[in-house]
VMD Tcl script that draws the C-alpha trace (Angstrom):
set ca {
  {-0.14 0.17 0.22}
  {1.27 3.79 -0.79}
  {2.37 5.04 2.53}
  {0.09 7.92 2.05}
  {-2.85 5.65 2.57}
  {-2.02 4.84 6.04}
  {-3.40 8.51 6.54}
  {-1.04 8.96 9.34}
  {0.60 12.72 8.55}
  {1.86 14.64 11.18}
  {2.89 16.98 8.72}
  {4.87 20.21 9.37}
  {5.57 22.87 6.38}
  {8.09 25.68 6.14}
  {7.29 28.02 4.03}
  {11.45 28.98 3.99}
  {12.42 32.01 2.66}
  {15.93 32.40 0.69}
  {17.70 33.12 3.82}
  {16.62 30.07 5.97}
  {18.83 27.69 3.32}
  {21.90 28.69 6.00}
  {20.27 26.44 8.89}
  {21.63 23.61 9.72}
  {20.05 20.44 8.91}
  {20.48 18.78 11.88}
  {18.96 21.47 13.90}
  {16.29 21.97 11.93}
  {15.55 17.78 12.49}
  {15.73 18.71 16.09}
  {12.83 21.11 15.57}
  {11.12 18.37 14.07}
  {11.55 15.76 16.70}
  {10.43 17.98 19.21}
  {7.17 18.37 17.25}
  {6.86 14.94 16.77}
  {6.43 15.47 13.18}
  {6.57 12.18 10.54}
  {6.43 14.66 7.39}
  {7.85 17.92 6.26}
  {7.25 19.80 3.66}
  {9.86 22.41 2.29}
  {10.68 24.67 -0.62}
  {12.83 22.80 -2.91}
  {12.21 24.89 -6.82}
  {10.25 26.85 -9.07}
  {10.50 30.30 -7.96}
  {13.83 29.79 -6.52}
  {15.87 26.08 -6.86}
  {17.03 25.40 -2.96}
  {19.77 22.35 -4.58}
  {22.49 23.15 -7.16}
  {20.12 23.17 -10.47}
  {21.74 22.65 -13.39}
  {19.12 23.86 -15.53}
  {19.70 27.40 -17.26}
  {15.75 28.37 -16.38}
  {15.80 27.64 -12.75}
  {16.79 30.30 -10.56}
  {19.10 29.12 -7.90}
  {18.61 30.26 -4.19}
  {22.05 33.08 -3.66}
  {22.21 32.01 -0.85}
  {22.66 28.75 -1.17}
  {26.58 27.24 -0.35}
  {25.95 23.21 -0.57}
  {22.87 21.32 -1.10}
  {20.23 21.98 0.84}
  {17.60 19.81 0.17}
  {20.20 16.83 -0.12}
  {21.22 17.50 3.07}
  {17.55 17.83 5.14}
  {16.12 14.85 3.16}
  {19.25 12.72 4.59}
  {18.69 14.01 8.00}
  {14.72 13.65 7.69}
  {15.22 10.21 6.68}
  {17.48 8.85 9.56}
  {15.15 10.24 11.56}
  {12.51 8.22 10.22}
  {10.72 11.49 9.00}
  {9.53 11.45 5.29}
  {10.32 14.74 2.96}
  {7.55 16.13 0.61}
  {9.32 18.71 -1.21}
  {7.35 22.29 -2.70}
  {7.29 23.53 -5.97}
  {5.98 26.87 -7.06}
  {5.95 27.10 -10.93}
  {2.89 29.95 -10.79}
  {5.84 32.53 -10.98}
  {9.30 32.66 -12.27}
  {11.85 35.43 -11.81}
  {12.01 38.63 -14.37}
  {14.83 38.12 -15.97}
  {13.47 35.52 -18.79}
  {10.64 37.78 -19.57}
  {12.79 38.82 -22.39}
  {14.23 35.68 -23.19}
  {10.80 33.84 -22.86}
  {7.97 36.06 -23.51}
  {5.43 33.12 -24.30}
  {5.85 31.73 -20.71}
  {3.81 34.69 -19.18}
  {0.33 35.37 -18.12}
  {-1.02 38.67 -19.91}
  {-3.54 41.23 -19.12}
  {-5.86 42.53 -22.13}
  {-3.48 45.06 -22.83}
  {-0.74 42.14 -23.00}
  {1.12 43.54 -20.43}
  {3.17 41.05 -17.95}
  {1.92 40.58 -14.21}
  {4.80 41.63 -12.41}
  {5.60 41.44 -8.57}
  {9.12 42.72 -6.99}
  {11.43 40.81 -9.97}
  {8.31 38.11 -10.38}
  {6.52 37.23 -12.91}
  {3.14 35.47 -13.00}
  {3.23 31.96 -15.82}
  {0.55 30.44 -17.72}
  {-0.81 27.39 -17.19}
  {-0.82 27.23 -21.09}
  {2.36 28.64 -21.73}
  {6.00 26.54 -22.13}
  {6.76 27.41 -18.96}
  {4.38 25.49 -17.18}
  {4.01 23.31 -19.54}
  {7.21 21.91 -20.29}
  {9.87 23.72 -18.24}
  {8.34 22.62 -15.06}
  {8.54 19.06 -15.96}
  {12.08 19.19 -16.58}
  {12.36 21.05 -13.25}
  {10.38 18.06 -11.40}
  {12.36 15.05 -13.48}
  {15.36 16.82 -12.34}
  {14.48 16.54 -8.52}
  {13.10 13.07 -9.03}
  {16.20 11.98 -10.11}
  {18.48 13.44 -8.05}
  {16.94 12.24 -4.41}
  {14.86 10.29 -2.58}
  {11.75 12.23 -2.26}
  {8.58 10.79 -0.37}
  {6.20 13.68 -2.87}
  {6.15 16.44 -4.43}
  {3.35 19.44 -3.68}
  {2.61 22.83 -6.43}
  {1.26 25.60 -4.70}
  {-1.00 27.90 -6.27}
  {-1.59 25.64 -9.20}
  {-3.71 26.82 -11.65}
  {-5.19 29.97 -12.99}
  {-4.42 32.60 -10.73}
  {-5.65 36.06 -10.81}
  {-4.57 38.10 -8.44}
  {-1.00 39.21 -6.93}
  {-0.14 39.36 -3.72}
  {-1.40 42.84 -2.95}
  {-5.12 41.07 -3.98}
  {-5.18 43.27 -6.96}
  {-7.10 41.75 -9.71}
  {-6.37 41.16 -13.34}
  {-8.40 38.88 -14.83}
  {-8.02 35.95 -16.85}
  {-5.26 35.19 -18.80}
  {-5.28 36.98 -22.40}
  {-1.68 35.36 -23.77}
  {-1.99 33.99 -27.15}
  {-1.45 30.14 -25.69}
  {-4.56 30.60 -23.60}
  {-6.59 32.33 -26.97}
  {-5.41 29.15 -28.88}
  {-6.27 26.72 -26.84}
  {-9.76 28.09 -26.23}
  {-10.51 28.48 -29.99}
  {-9.35 25.02 -30.28}
  {-11.56 23.68 -27.79}
  {-14.61 25.93 -28.45}
  {-14.45 27.04 -31.73}
  {-14.95 30.83 -30.38}
  {-12.90 33.70 -29.44}
  {-11.54 33.71 -25.59}
  {-13.50 35.75 -23.22}
  {-12.12 39.10 -23.08}
  {-12.75 39.86 -18.99}
  {-13.58 38.44 -16.25}
  {-17.34 39.27 -16.77}
  {-17.71 37.56 -20.00}
  {-16.05 34.35 -18.20}
  {-19.12 31.69 -18.96}
  {-19.33 27.95 -18.07}
  {-16.85 27.18 -21.25}
  {-14.05 28.96 -19.51}
  {-14.77 27.25 -16.50}
  {-14.93 24.33 -18.04}
  {-11.21 25.49 -20.02}
  {-9.51 26.07 -16.73}
  {-11.17 22.56 -15.37}
  {-9.60 20.50 -18.42}
  {-6.46 22.37 -18.75}
  {-5.31 21.77 -15.33}
  {-6.26 18.22 -15.51}
  {-4.52 17.60 -18.30}
  {-1.14 19.24 -16.86}
  {-1.73 17.35 -13.42}
  {-2.15 13.93 -15.21}
  {1.47 14.77 -17.35}
  {2.97 15.19 -13.93}
  {1.33 12.49 -12.56}
  {2.67 10.29 -15.22}
  {5.94 11.12 -14.65}
  {6.16 10.81 -11.33}
  {5.29 7.20 -11.58}
  {7.50 6.56 -14.37}
  {10.79 7.80 -12.23}
  {9.69 7.72 -8.13}
  {6.25 5.87 -8.19}
  {6.52 5.78 -4.32}
  {5.92 9.42 -3.86}
  {2.83 11.14 -3.85}
  {1.59 14.29 -5.68}
  {0.05 16.69 -3.88}
  {-2.08 20.49 -4.38}
  {-4.79 21.92 -4.41}
  {-7.43 19.88 -6.55}
  {-8.59 16.65 -7.00}
  {-7.53 15.26 -10.64}
  {-4.04 13.28 -10.98}
  {-2.96 13.77 -6.57}
  {-2.81 11.43 -4.57}
  {-3.19 14.04 -1.56}
  {-5.93 16.51 -1.57}
  {-4.45 20.07 -0.45}
  {-6.20 22.73 1.56}
  {-6.21 24.85 4.06}
  {-7.34 26.06 7.41}
  {-6.38 30.41 7.06}
  {-7.36 33.59 8.29}
  {-7.85 37.06 6.29}
  {-7.70 40.24 7.78}
  {-10.18 41.50 4.64}
  {-12.42 38.11 4.82}
  {-15.86 39.01 4.99}
  {-17.59 37.66 8.23}
  {-18.92 35.26 9.62}
  {-16.14 33.47 10.23}
  {-16.03 29.86 9.54}
  {-14.85 27.86 12.52}
  {-15.59 24.36 10.73}
  {-13.11 25.15 8.27}
  {-11.15 21.92 8.93}
  {-13.85 19.33 9.04}
  {-15.13 21.14 6.32}
  {-11.99 20.58 3.91}
  {-11.11 17.33 5.17}
  {-14.63 15.66 5.08}
  {-15.33 16.83 1.63}
  {-12.04 14.44 0.65}
  {-13.12 11.40 2.88}
  {-16.46 11.22 1.87}
  {-15.38 11.80 -1.90}
  {-12.62 9.73 -2.96}
  {-11.34 6.21 -1.12}
  {-8.15 6.63 -2.95}
  {-6.95 9.88 -2.02}
  {-6.25 11.42 1.65}
  {-6.94 15.15 2.31}
  {-3.99 17.36 4.11}
  {-5.80 20.29 5.57}
  {-2.95 22.74 6.65}
  {-3.98 25.09 9.11}
  {-1.86 28.36 8.45}
  {-0.43 29.64 11.98}
  {-0.26 33.31 10.61}
  {-2.64 35.94 10.66}
  {-2.90 36.19 7.29}
  {-0.60 36.59 4.41}
  {0.76 40.25 5.01}
  {1.18 39.42 8.39}
  {3.06 35.90 8.62}
  {4.94 36.57 11.31}
  {1.97 36.28 13.98}
  {-0.03 33.46 14.73}
  {-3.81 33.28 15.20}
  {-5.45 32.36 18.51}
  {-3.64 29.40 20.26}
  {-7.35 27.98 20.60}
  {-8.65 28.41 17.16}
  {-4.94 27.13 16.16}
  {-5.59 23.78 18.26}
  {-8.97 23.93 17.24}
  {-8.41 23.50 13.54}
  {-5.79 21.00 14.28}
  {-8.13 18.89 16.24}
  {-11.12 19.79 13.28}
  {-8.54 17.61 11.45}
  {-8.56 14.41 13.59}
  {-12.54 14.55 14.21}
  {-13.35 14.63 10.28}
  {-10.79 11.63 9.52}
  {-7.72 13.42 8.43}
  {-4.09 13.74 9.68}
  {-2.16 16.82 11.13}
  {-0.76 19.11 8.88}
  {0.94 22.81 10.08}
  {2.59 25.60 8.76}
  {4.28 28.74 9.41}
  {6.89 30.97 7.58}
  {10.83 30.63 8.04}
  {12.61 28.70 10.23}
  {12.02 27.79 13.90}
  {14.87 29.43 15.29}
  {14.02 33.25 14.38}
  {10.35 32.58 14.46}
  {8.50 35.88 15.82}
  {5.66 34.00 18.06}
  {6.32 31.04 19.87}
  {2.62 31.07 21.42}
  {1.28 28.03 19.81}
  {4.08 25.72 19.70}
  {3.42 24.03 22.84}
  {-0.04 23.16 22.01}
  {0.80 22.07 18.74}
  {3.31 19.79 19.87}
  {1.06 18.70 22.25}
  {-1.70 17.48 19.74}
  {1.27 16.38 17.36}
  {2.02 14.02 20.10}
  {-1.13 12.57 21.38}
  {-1.81 11.67 17.26}
  {1.61 9.98 17.71}
  {0.56 8.02 20.79}
  {-2.90 6.97 19.00}
  {-2.61 7.26 15.60}
  {-3.59 3.43 14.67}
  {-7.08 4.86 15.91}
  {-7.57 7.57 13.61}
  {-7.83 8.11 9.99}
  {-9.53 5.09 8.89}
  {-12.96 6.14 10.20}
  {-15.97 4.27 8.35}
  {-17.19 7.60 6.22}
  {-20.86 6.17 6.30}
  {-23.89 8.07 8.39}
  {-27.32 8.24 7.60}
  {-27.22 11.40 5.88}
  {-24.78 13.03 2.89}
  {-24.63 16.38 2.26}
  {-23.58 17.41 -1.23}
  {-21.04 20.05 -1.52}
  {-20.57 22.28 -5.05}
  {-18.30 25.37 -4.83}
  {-19.64 28.50 -5.97}
  {-17.10 29.65 -8.96}
  {-15.76 32.89 -7.40}
  {-16.10 32.21 -3.85}
  {-17.43 29.38 -1.29}
  {-21.35 27.97 -0.67}
  {-22.76 30.05 1.53}
  {-25.72 27.62 1.54}
  {-23.63 24.77 1.98}
  {-22.06 26.28 5.26}
  {-25.78 27.03 6.81}
  {-26.36 23.25 6.51}
  {-23.03 21.98 7.46}
  {-23.62 24.37 10.42}
  {-27.00 23.21 11.42}
  {-26.28 19.58 11.10}
  {-23.08 20.37 13.30}
  {-24.72 21.81 15.90}
  {-27.44 19.20 15.89}
  {-25.02 16.67 16.42}
  {-26.23 14.87 13.59}
  {-23.44 12.87 11.82}
  {-23.02 13.48 8.17}
  {-20.94 12.34 5.39}
  {-19.85 15.45 2.33}
  {-19.90 14.12 -0.84}
  {-18.61 16.76 -3.74}
  {-21.04 16.95 -6.22}
  {-19.31 15.69 -9.66}
  {-18.43 12.78 -7.78}
  {-21.92 12.19 -6.58}
  {-22.97 9.73 -9.24}
  {-20.32 7.70 -8.41}
  {-21.79 6.72 -5.33}
  {-25.34 6.21 -6.46}
  {-25.66 2.31 -5.91}
  {-25.23 2.97 -1.89}
  {-27.58 6.12 -1.75}
  {-30.39 3.55 -0.45}
  {-28.13 3.09 3.17}
  {-28.83 6.87 3.83}
  {-31.95 8.52 5.09}
  {-30.99 11.57 3.85}
  {-29.63 13.27 0.78}
  {-28.86 17.19 0.99}
  {-28.67 19.62 -2.29}
  {-27.88 22.85 -1.01}
  {-27.47 25.15 -3.72}
  {-26.09 22.31 -6.23}
  {-26.86 23.44 -9.76}
  {-26.37 20.59 -11.58}
  {-25.82 16.88 -11.67}
  {-24.77 13.99 -14.15}
  {-27.21 12.13 -14.97}
  {-26.19 9.15 -12.85}
  {-26.57 10.81 -9.86}
  {-29.98 11.91 -10.91}
  {-30.84 8.71 -11.39}
  {-30.12 7.52 -8.43}
  {-31.54 9.79 -6.35}
  {-34.85 9.41 -8.56}
  {-34.76 5.54 -7.21}
  {-33.44 5.66 -3.88}
  {-35.39 5.29 -0.62}
  {-33.52 8.22 1.05}
  {-35.06 11.49 1.32}
  {-33.61 14.35 -0.90}
  {-33.72 17.72 0.18}
  {-33.11 20.70 -2.28}
  {-32.42 24.30 -0.83}
  {-31.14 27.78 -2.01}
  {-32.09 27.67 -5.86}
  {-30.62 24.29 -6.44}
  {-30.54 21.96 -9.95}
  {-32.40 25.39 -11.41}
  {-30.16 24.77 -14.69}
  {-31.85 21.17 -14.71}
  {-35.78 21.44 -15.69}
  {-35.60 17.61 -16.19}
  {-33.86 16.65 -12.83}
  {-36.99 18.95 -10.87}
  {-39.83 17.88 -12.59}
  {-38.64 14.16 -11.92}
  {-37.52 14.62 -8.05}
  {-39.54 17.33 -7.13}
  {-42.60 17.27 -9.32}
  {-42.24 21.45 -10.26}
  {-41.45 23.80 -13.03}
  {-39.63 26.92 -11.95}
  {-41.00 30.19 -13.06}
  {-38.29 32.79 -12.25}
  {-36.27 34.33 -9.73}
  {-37.45 37.24 -7.15}
  {-34.75 38.92 -5.99}
  {-37.27 41.85 -4.36}
  {-38.17 39.75 -1.48}
  {-37.23 42.23 1.60}
  {-39.81 42.96 3.52}
  {-41.58 39.53 2.89}
  {-42.48 36.58 5.44}
  {-43.09 32.66 5.47}
  {-45.91 31.39 7.88}
  {-44.79 28.28 9.63}
  {-47.58 26.43 8.57}
  {-49.18 23.61 8.98}
  {-48.08 23.56 12.47}
  {-47.99 19.52 12.83}
  {-44.96 20.09 10.49}
  {-43.69 22.93 11.77}
  {-43.67 22.00 15.63}
  {-41.02 23.83 16.40}
  {-43.18 27.18 16.35}
  {-45.75 27.36 19.28}
  {-45.14 31.36 19.25}
  {-43.79 32.81 16.55}
  {-46.15 32.77 13.56}
  {-43.64 34.62 10.68}
  {-40.40 34.18 9.46}
  {-39.03 36.77 7.55}
  {-37.57 36.09 3.76}
  {-34.44 37.40 2.02}
  {-32.32 36.91 -0.79}
  {-33.15 35.26 -3.21}
  {-36.20 33.32 -4.40}
  {-37.72 30.95 -6.72}
  {-41.19 31.35 -7.98}
  {-42.47 27.56 -8.48}
  {-45.03 25.62 -10.46}
  {-46.51 22.74 -8.76}
  {-47.12 19.73 -11.25}
  {-49.44 16.98 -10.35}
  {-49.02 14.97 -7.29}
  {-46.94 17.98 -5.52}
  {-47.76 19.73 -2.33}
  {-46.79 22.77 -1.00}
  {-46.38 24.41 2.65}
  {-44.52 27.51 4.22}
  {-47.35 30.17 2.36}
  {-45.70 33.51 1.29}
  {-46.50 36.69 3.21}
  {-46.39 39.98 0.48}
  {-44.78 42.74 1.31}
  {-46.69 45.75 2.55}
  {-45.92 49.30 2.71}
  {-42.72 50.54 4.07}
  {-41.50 53.39 6.07}
  {-43.00 54.77 9.78}
  {-44.80 52.79 11.62}
  {-47.82 54.38 10.63}
  {-47.67 53.12 7.05}
  {-46.30 49.28 8.27}
  {-49.67 47.06 7.54}
  {-51.59 45.65 4.65}
  {-49.34 42.34 4.45}
  {-51.57 40.09 2.03}
  {-50.73 35.99 2.50}
  {-51.21 34.55 -1.45}
  {-52.10 30.68 -0.54}
  {-50.57 29.80 -3.88}
  {-46.92 31.19 -3.31}
  {-44.91 28.67 -1.06}
  {-41.62 28.40 0.04}
  {-41.41 24.83 0.24}
  {-42.90 21.69 -1.71}
  {-42.98 18.13 -1.79}
  {-43.66 15.04 -3.77}
  {-43.91 12.15 -1.78}
  {-40.82 11.98 0.44}
  {-38.66 14.55 -1.70}
  {-38.39 18.43 -0.76}
  {-37.70 21.58 -2.46}
  {-36.92 25.01 -0.88}
  {-37.68 27.93 -2.61}
  {-35.78 29.88 -1.11}
  {-32.28 30.18 0.37}
  {-32.30 28.65 3.97}
  {-29.26 27.84 4.89}
  {-27.36 31.35 3.22}
  {-29.88 32.87 5.67}
  {-28.78 30.67 8.92}
  {-24.74 31.04 7.62}
  {-24.83 35.07 7.06}
  {-27.78 36.30 9.66}
  {-27.51 33.34 12.11}
  {-31.52 33.17 13.44}
  {-32.03 29.62 14.70}
  {-35.48 30.13 12.95}
  {-33.91 29.09 9.50}
  {-32.03 25.65 11.20}
  {-35.90 24.94 12.67}
  {-37.74 25.42 9.45}
  {-34.75 23.25 7.52}
  {-34.74 20.31 10.49}
  {-38.64 20.42 10.53}
  {-38.88 19.43 7.13}
  {-36.08 16.95 7.44}
  {-38.23 15.42 9.82}
  {-41.70 16.01 7.78}
  {-43.14 12.17 8.04}
  {-40.79 10.64 11.17}
  {-38.42 11.52 13.66}
  {-34.41 12.19 12.06}
  {-32.60 9.17 13.13}
  {-29.56 9.71 14.71}
  {-26.87 7.93 15.64}
  {-26.00 9.31 19.46}
  {-28.92 11.23 21.83}
  {-27.17 14.06 24.03}
  {-27.67 17.12 25.59}
  {-24.90 18.36 24.56}
  {-25.10 22.63 23.85}
  {-24.58 22.98 20.14}
  {-20.98 24.79 20.96}
  {-19.93 21.41 21.61}
  {-18.95 19.27 18.69}
  {-19.75 15.65 18.88}
  {-18.38 13.45 15.79}
  {-19.04 9.34 15.66}
  {-17.81 7.05 13.60}
  {-16.41 3.23 13.50}
  {-12.70 3.16 13.70}
  {-12.20 -0.92 14.13}
  {-14.00 -4.04 14.25}
  {-16.55 -3.33 17.12}
  {-15.20 -0.15 18.23}
  {-16.14 3.35 18.07}
  {-14.43 6.67 18.43}
  {-16.77 9.47 20.00}
  {-14.19 12.64 19.95}
  {-15.71 15.76 21.69}
  {-14.55 19.58 20.95}
  {-15.46 22.45 23.39}
  {-16.44 25.41 21.41}
  {-17.79 27.57 24.29}
  {-14.62 30.21 23.79}
  {-15.73 31.27 20.41}
  {-17.49 33.97 19.90}
  {-17.88 34.73 16.79}
  {-14.52 36.49 16.03}
  {-12.26 35.85 19.13}
  {-11.55 32.38 19.74}
  {-11.49 32.51 24.07}
  {-9.60 30.18 26.64}
  {-12.75 27.21 26.52}
  {-14.76 27.74 29.39}
  {-15.74 24.71 31.77}
  {-19.04 22.62 30.92}
  {-21.52 21.04 32.55}
  {-21.77 17.29 32.54}
  {-22.58 16.21 28.87}
  {-24.99 12.69 28.54}
  {-24.40 11.09 25.60}
  {-26.38 7.91 24.55}
  {-25.45 5.23 21.64}
  {-28.15 4.08 19.84}
  {-27.16 1.42 18.47}
  {-25.05 -1.97 19.82}
  {-24.47 -2.89 23.37}
  {-21.54 -1.29 24.93}
  {-19.38 -3.40 26.89}
  {-16.29 -0.68 27.83}
  {-15.85 2.71 26.87}
  {-12.16 3.90 27.58}
  {-10.92 7.95 26.92}
  {-7.70 8.58 25.13}
  {-5.67 10.96 27.48}
  {-2.18 11.92 26.97}
  {-1.08 10.28 29.70}
  {-2.16 6.85 28.31}
  {-5.75 4.65 27.97}
  {-7.74 4.70 30.41}
  {-11.01 2.57 31.12}
  {-13.87 5.15 32.02}
  {-17.75 4.85 33.38}
  {-20.98 4.39 31.59}
  {-24.22 3.41 32.11}
  {-25.49 0.81 29.53}
  {-25.05 2.48 26.17}
  {-24.32 6.43 27.94}
  {-21.84 7.71 28.76}
  {-21.15 10.89 30.40}
  {-18.43 13.39 30.81}
  {-17.45 17.34 31.40}
  {-15.02 19.95 30.15}
  {-12.32 21.73 32.51}
  {-11.53 24.96 32.00}
  {-9.65 25.59 28.88}
  {-9.93 22.03 28.13}
  {-10.86 21.72 24.41}
  {-10.76 18.49 23.23}
  {-12.11 14.79 24.37}
  {-12.01 11.25 22.55}
  {-13.06 7.98 23.74}
  {-13.41 4.26 22.37}
  {-16.41 2.60 22.90}
  {-16.18 -0.95 22.52}
  {-19.86 -2.49 21.55}
  {-18.66 -6.17 22.62}
  {-15.97 -7.27 24.98}
  {-12.39 -7.47 23.50}
  {-10.15 -10.75 24.12}
  {-6.87 -11.84 21.91}
  {-5.72 -9.71 19.40}
  {-8.82 -7.41 19.63}
  {-8.22 -6.65 23.20}
  {-4.53 -5.97 22.40}
  {-5.32 -3.62 19.68}
  {-7.84 -2.19 21.89}
  {-5.67 -1.01 24.61}
  {-2.11 -0.29 22.20}
  {-3.93 0.54 19.28}
  {-1.41 -2.03 17.42}
}
mol new
graphics top color blue
foreach p $ca { graphics top sphere $p radius 0.5 }
foreach p [lrange $ca 0 end-1] q [lrange $ca 1 end] { graphics top cylinder $p $q radius 0.2 }
display resetview
């Protein structure tokens, strides 16, 4: 089995500066051993070569005196630490512009995108298509690397200062686009369309597949990694912060990133990098140590390993505040790594994820947040691979489609015949009229974006029993007008807006019984408004309650665990071995929306396991495994002040022999 499929990464990435090649490799490895890391990701080539390259188009670090990469690999391998070398081919030095003008991204005015002494290179230019592969070949033939990683792979449309320059208009892009689509390349970002989005996906996929073939030819035991899914073994992502990023802050970023890979691919692992820094311009100050720790625990809770990044070397880094907690979490994972990274991702709920072309999917995030706060276990599957899971649909109770624009025919056929309830929200499938008719018995009759001042009535009451006192729920954002076909029924009648102004004028609302917030056909439900987005952005619990009431329409939502835990306690429960389950709990009580304080102590939490007879329960602690009390199929525990994470092994039958040894040691 390929080494990465053990899924036990404890990786540290040092984004080294040119001056950092002067650190002594032995000292470097001592730091890695301090953290209990088992993998290092280190800058190797592209913008700067940290080895004596013999290629005329590879800029060699002027600070280099020996062979930094060779020495680092030798020291790491002697210590049992793997090395993934990092490349960045998105830019190269400006000294190559005059000699190789066809390498570079061009604006509509045919200007090169420069930043300091670097210039942005194009995916379709000879540098990325040919020279990058020669650089990779040189490194793979010279050094026994364990993997290669590419930073900023693909089409980059902005510089490090956040200046957007639009999509590339170089002659190579224009030529390839015209060959593929028989028309001219769109002239600006505003003109970019579905063909251009496909063009980017196809061309980057082809390049990654060529790189993967090269690696398989020279060093098949090495993993390929970047921020993409095609042609890679390790799918990279980041939990990071940015000072200008719009709120709300996405606290579940680690769980989201890892769960997406775990639920979608069986032949890849997730490597979600927890960025220590506040933001790119502020790389030398770390985020709150509790946020940093929660991000790392989030990786483990979702079924991944550990991945953490700082800039520069450890000796002269300017913020050691997070170091001890990171070391403790890495040490904990080393002790219990055999239990982690092998969770059975099957649950009763599939949450389908489709990325927005230019941003994140707020509808998806809102539904994700609802499920987490309700302690409902769920599996995330990317929309483009949902069809590959069609034969498994009947094993689920719900398949949730939050703002999913399109699905392939295999996925639609699977959704049509499955016993699972399909729930769509956030204007889903608006580009697929056939799927809307077959799954939900509706046609869309146009979007209404002028809904501010309108409401829904949570009726009928036997469905929306969470609203004994509140009669109206406000509507905002985009609303889909719906035409019901035969056999389809509606709920949530719409209350039309009235006069708006001073209080004296605020009356005259009318309820239009034919205008509805949600409709259902047999088991399937379509919500005409952006329930999840409203909950994600506004936070009103009513939007969560409406969604959950619709999920429970016709019967109780079946749960793997029952608990009285606060929504600010995250609970993850999954199988981690034969007759062994792991319950993980994280204390989010210190998070107030923008700041992560020390988590407060909690009252006693009770968790009941619905399936199987519990034989005994063990807690994983920094000191070792210890058996803990339980009452039948239930466990009770709390968090002390400052305590962020707990993990328990739930054994559903007594162990003996090899099974007992695994329960006690994880080996």
